[in-house]
C-alpha positions in Angstrom: -20.1 -6.8 -2.2 -21.3 -7.0 1.5 -21.6 -3.9 3.6 -18.7 -4.8 5.9 -16.1 -5.2 3.0 -17.5 -2.1 1.2 -16.7 0.1 4.2 -13.0 -0.9 4.3 -10.3 0.8 2.4 -9.4 -0.7 -0.9 -6.0 -2.1 0.2 -7.6 -4.0 3.1 -10.4 -5.2 0.9 -7.9 -6.7 -1.5 -5.8 -8.1 1.4 -8.9 -9.9 2.7 -9.5 -11.4 -0.7 -6.0 -12.8 -0.7 -6.7 -14.5 2.7 -9.8 -16.1 1.3 -10.7 -15.5 -2.3 -14.3 -16.6 -1.6 -15.7 -14.7 1.4 -17.9 -17.1 3.5 -21.2 -15.3 3.5 -22.4 -17.3 6.5 -19.9 -15.5 8.6 -21.5 -12.2 8.1 -24.3 -12.8 10.7 -21.6 -13.5 13.3 -19.7 -10.4 12.3 -22.8 -8.2 12.6 -23.4 -9.0 16.2 -23.1 -6.0 18.7 -20.2 -7.7 20.5 -18.2 -8.0 17.3 -19.0 -4.7 15.9 -17.8 -3.0 19.1 -14.3 -4.1 18.0 -14.5 -1.8 15.0 -13.8 1.1 17.3 -10.7 -0.5 18.8 -7.4 -0.3 17.0 -4.7 -2.9 16.7 -2.0 -0.2 17.4 -2.8 -0.4 21.2 -3.1 3.4 21.4 0.1 4.4 19.7 -2.0 5.9 17.0 -2.8 8.9 19.3 0.7 10.3 19.6 3.2 11.8 17.2 5.8 9.2 18.3 4.4 6.9 15.6 2.8 7.5 12.3 0.7 4.5 11.2 -0.5 4.5 7.6 -4.2 4.1 8.7 -6.4 2.7 11.4 -6.7 -1.0 11.5 -9.4 -2.3 13.8 -9.6 -5.3 16.0 -12.7 -6.3 14.1 -10.8 -6.4 10.8 -8.0 -8.4 12.5 -10.6 -10.8 13.8 -12.3 -11.2 10.5 -8.9 -11.7 8.8 -7.9 -14.4 11.3 -11.2 -16.1 10.6 -10.6 -15.9 6.8 -7.2 -17.6 7.2 -8.8 -20.4 9.2 -11.6 -20.8 6.7 -9.1 -20.9 3.8 -7.0 -23.6 5.3 -9.6 -25.7 7.2 -13.1 -24.9 5.9 -14.2 -25.7 9.4 -16.9 -23.5 10.8 -16.0 -24.0 14.4 -12.4 -23.1 14.0 -13.4 -20.1 11.8 -15.8 -18.8 14.4 -13.3 -19.3 17.2 -10.8 -17.2 15.2 -13.5 -14.5 14.7 -14.3 -14.6 18.5 -10.6 -14.7 19.8 -10.5 -11.0 20.5 -14.2 -10.4 21.5 -13.0 -9.6 25.0 -10.5 -7.0 23.8 -10.8 -3.8 25.9 -10.3 -0.2 24.7 -6.6 0.3 23.9 -6.1 -3.4 23.6 -2.9 -4.7 25.2 -2.4 -1.4 27.1 -4.9 -2.8 29.6 -2.7 -5.9 30.0 0.1 -3.4 30.9 -2.3 -1.9 33.4 -2.9 -5.3 34.8 0.8 -5.9 35.3 0.9 -8.4 32.3 3.1 -6.7 29.9 5.2 -9.8 29.0 2.4 -12.3 28.2 -0.5 -9.9 27.4 -3.2 -12.4 28.1 -4.9 -11.0 31.2 -7.9 -9.6 29.3 -8.9 -12.9 27.6 -10.8 -14.3 30.6 -14.0 -12.5 29.7 -14.3 -14.2 26.3 -16.6 -17.1 27.2 -18.9 -14.9 29.3 -19.3 -12.2 26.6 -20.3 -15.0 24.2 -22.8 -16.5 26.6 -24.3 -13.1 27.4 -25.0 -12.3 23.8 -28.5 -13.3 22.7 -27.6 -12.8 19.1 -24.5 -15.0 19.2 -26.1 -17.7 21.2 -29.0 -17.9 18.8 -26.6 -18.3 15.9 -24.6 -21.0 17.6 -27.7 -22.9 18.6 -29.0 -22.7 15.0 -25.6 -24.0 13.8 -25.5 -26.7 16.4 -22.2 -25.4 17.9 -21.4 -25.4 21.6 -20.0 -22.4 23.3 -16.9 -24.3 24.4 -16.2 -25.2 20.8 -15.6 -21.5 19.8 -14.8 -19.6 23.1 -11.1 -20.8 23.3 -9.2 -20.6 20.1 -6.2 -22.0 21.8 -7.7 -25.5 21.4 -7.1 -25.2 17.6 -3.4 -25.3 16.8 -3.9 -23.7 13.4 -5.7 -20.7 15.1 -3.2 -20.3 17.9 0.0 -21.9 19.2 3.0 -20.9 21.3 5.5 -18.4 20.0 7.4 -18.7 17.7 5.2 -21.2 15.8 3.1 -20.0 13.0 -0.7 -19.7 13.5 -3.5 -17.8 11.9 -3.5 -15.1 14.6 0.3 -14.6 14.5 0.4 -14.7 10.7 -2.4 -12.1 10.4 -1.1 -9.4 12.7 2.3 -9.9 11.1 0.9 -9.4 7.5 -1.4 -6.5 8.4 1.3 -4.9 10.6 3.5 -5.0 7.5 1.0 -3.0 5.7 -0.2 -0.3 8.1 2.5 0.0 10.8 6.0 -0.6 9.3 5.6 -0.8 5.5 7.5 -3.9 4.6 5.0 -5.5 2.3 3.0 -4.8 -0.8 0.0 -6.9 -1.5 1.8 -8.8 -4.2 4.4 -9.9 -1.6 1.7 -11.0 0.8 0.0 -13.1 -1.9 3.3 -14.7 -2.9 4.1 -15.7 0.7 0.5 -16.7 1.6 0.1 -19.0 -1.4 3.2 -20.9 -0.4 1.7 -21.9 3.0 0.3 -25.3 3.7 -0.6 -27.3 6.8 2.0 -29.8 7.9 2.7 -31.8 11.0 5.4 -30.2 13.2 8.0 -31.9 15.4 5.3 -32.8 18.0 3.0 -34.3 15.4 0.6 -31.3 15.6 -0.9 -29.4 12.6 0.9 -26.1 11.9 1.0 -23.6 9.1 4.3 -24.1 7.2 6.1 -22.9 4.1 6.8 -25.2 1.2 9.8 -23.2 -0.2 12.9 -22.4 1.8 13.8 -19.3 -0.2 10.4 -17.8 0.2 10.4 -18.5 3.9 13.9 -16.9 4.2 12.7 -13.8 2.4 9.6 -13.7 4.7 11.7 -13.8 7.9 14.0 -11.2 6.5 11.1 -8.9 5.8 9.2 -9.3 9.0 12.3 -9.0 11.1 12.1 -5.4 10.3 8.6 -5.3 11.9 9.3 -7.2 15.1 11.2 -4.4 16.9 8.2 -2.1 16.4 6.2 -4.2 18.9 8.7 -4.2 21.8 11.0 -1.2 21.2 11.5 1.4 24.0 9.0 3.8 22.4 6.3 1.3 22.0 6.6 0.0 25.6 6.6 3.6 26.8 3.5 4.6 24.9 1.5 1.5 26.0 2.6 1.9 29.7 1.7 5.7 29.6 -1.8 4.9 28.3 -2.1 2.2 31.0 -1.2 4.7 33.7 -3.7 7.3 32.3 -6.5 4.8 32.2 -5.6 3.5 35.7 -5.5 7.0 37.0 -8.9 7.7 35.5 -10.2 4.6 37.1 -8.8 5.4 40.5 -10.5 8.8 40.4 -13.8 7.2 39.3 -13.8 8.9 35.9 -14.0 5.5 34.2 -14.7 1.9 35.2 -13.0 -1.3 34.1 -16.3 -2.4 32.6 -16.5 0.8 30.5 -13.3 -0.5 28.7 -15.3 -3.4 27.4 -18.2 -1.2 26.3 -16.8 2.0 24.8 -14.8 2.6 21.6 -11.4 4.3 21.7 -13.0 7.5 20.4 -15.4 7.5 23.4 -12.6 6.9 25.9 -10.4 9.5 24.2 -13.2 12.1 24.8 -13.5 11.1 28.4 -9.8 11.7 28.9 -9.7 14.9 26.9 -12.7 16.4 28.6 -11.7 15.1 32.1 -12.2 17.7 34.8 -8.9 16.7 36.3 -6.4 19.1 34.6 -3.5 16.9 35.6 -4.7 13.9 33.7 -6.0 16.0 30.8 -2.8 17.9 30.3 -0.6 14.9 30.6 -2.5 13.2 27.8 -2.3 16.3 25.7 1.5 16.2 26.1 1.5 12.5 25.1 -0.4 13.4 22.0 2.2 16.0 21.0 5.2 13.9 22.0 7.7 12.8 19.3 10.5 10.3 19.2 12.9 13.1 20.0 11.1 13.6 23.3 11.6 10.0 24.5 13.9 9.5 27.5 16.0 6.3 27.4 18.5 5.4 30.1 19.6 2.7 32.5 19.1 5.3 35.2 15.7 6.6 36.3 14.7 10.3 36.0 12.3 11.4 38.7 11.7 14.8 37.1 9.7 13.5 34.2 7.2 10.7 33.5 9.6 7.8 33.7 8.8 4.0 33.9 10.5 0.6 33.7 8.5 -2.1 31.9 9.2 -5.3 29.9 7.4 -6.2 26.7 6.4 -9.3 24.8 8.8 -10.4 22.0 6.6 -11.4 19.1 8.4 -13.3 16.3 8.1 -16.3 14.1 10.3 -19.3 13.4 8.2 -21.2 10.8 8.3 -24.8 9.6 9.6 -25.3 6.1 9.4 -28.4 4.0 12.9 -29.2 2.7 13.4 -32.4 0.7 10.2 -33.8 2.3 11.6 -33.2 5.7 10.0 -30.6 8.0 12.4 -28.3 9.8 12.4 -24.9 11.5 13.8 -22.2 9.2 16.2 -21.0 11.9 17.9 -24.5 11.9 18.5 -24.6 8.2 19.0 -21.1 7.1 22.0 -18.9 8.2 20.1 -15.7 7.0 17.0 -16.6 9.0 19.1 -17.6 12.0 20.8 -14.2 11.9 17.6 -12.3 11.6 15.9 -14.1 14.4 19.0 -14.1 16.7 19.5 -10.3 16.1 15.9 -9.7 17.2 16.1 -11.9 20.2 19.4 -10.1 21.2 17.8 -6.7 20.7 18.8 -4.4 23.7 16.4 -2.3 25.6 16.8 0.5 28.0 15.8 -0.2 31.6 14.1 3.2 32.0 12.0 5.0 29.4 10.0 8.2 29.7 8.7 11.4 28.2 10.1 14.9 28.8 7.1 16.0 30.7 6.1 15.3 34.3 3.2 12.9 35.1 3.0 10.8 38.2 0.2 8.2 37.9 -2.4 8.2 40.8 -2.2 5.3 43.2 -4.8 3.9 45.4 
């Protein structure tokens, strides 16, 4: 067993084995580059792990997510370029992940931080040496959007969307056991969608229905009032730290979450330090939700990204979207899309972010 897998908890090791029963050993050299290993210190929870509002089962890193996406691609394509592109797709992820998209004013699409991907790859001597050895061009692995199995538009099913759904159902909202994941995963194949493009799809309508019914319990977690509030608060803390020159934007692409947390917790600015301490101790009961603002507390108004899946399913040798052929799936997806949010959300303590 290689060192990377050995350091993971048992559940995640077994989960990765489901995604690719045979681990591609050639991938390890790419995983062990400094640019990839940095991601092991960045969580997929986007900072919500650091408050009592949520209670994730365990820390799930962006590195493990990236490796898992790569394993899905390898399992279905056995194509090195697609597999490496999946591994690299979050190489430009900053500390606190999509919270920095919120800081950049991109809370709905959450893509603002991707622009550094190609440059990070080009600047890595280790990665460039490996790519040259394997006769792979940078442009063939720096944009996973060019591979529809790796990434496609919501709500289609891709390796990235499938992975964060499966893992989220293990460590965030417990909707899966490994046997459920294995059952669903082994039913997936590659089929042509309505546009003639390759897409991950289910072979069995009942399994697909059950999958949607399960994961519809997870979707609200990623866009509910509490989640948007936590992410915007972290965004405002980091932005305030940046405005006061306690941290640079470049630092977010160098430091682990633990290192940035130490900067915040040891900040000489009492206002920032105390606000973050209040955030750490906040609970769901302390969240303010209203259609009216409250200027006496930390209060914000921010939209989020609705992440969901409407997979293809093969029914009588005809490929259709599950929403179009299943009343249960239609209800589950529609209920999520019609989910109501409060316009204003906040914590019951005062914090006004610094402005330039």
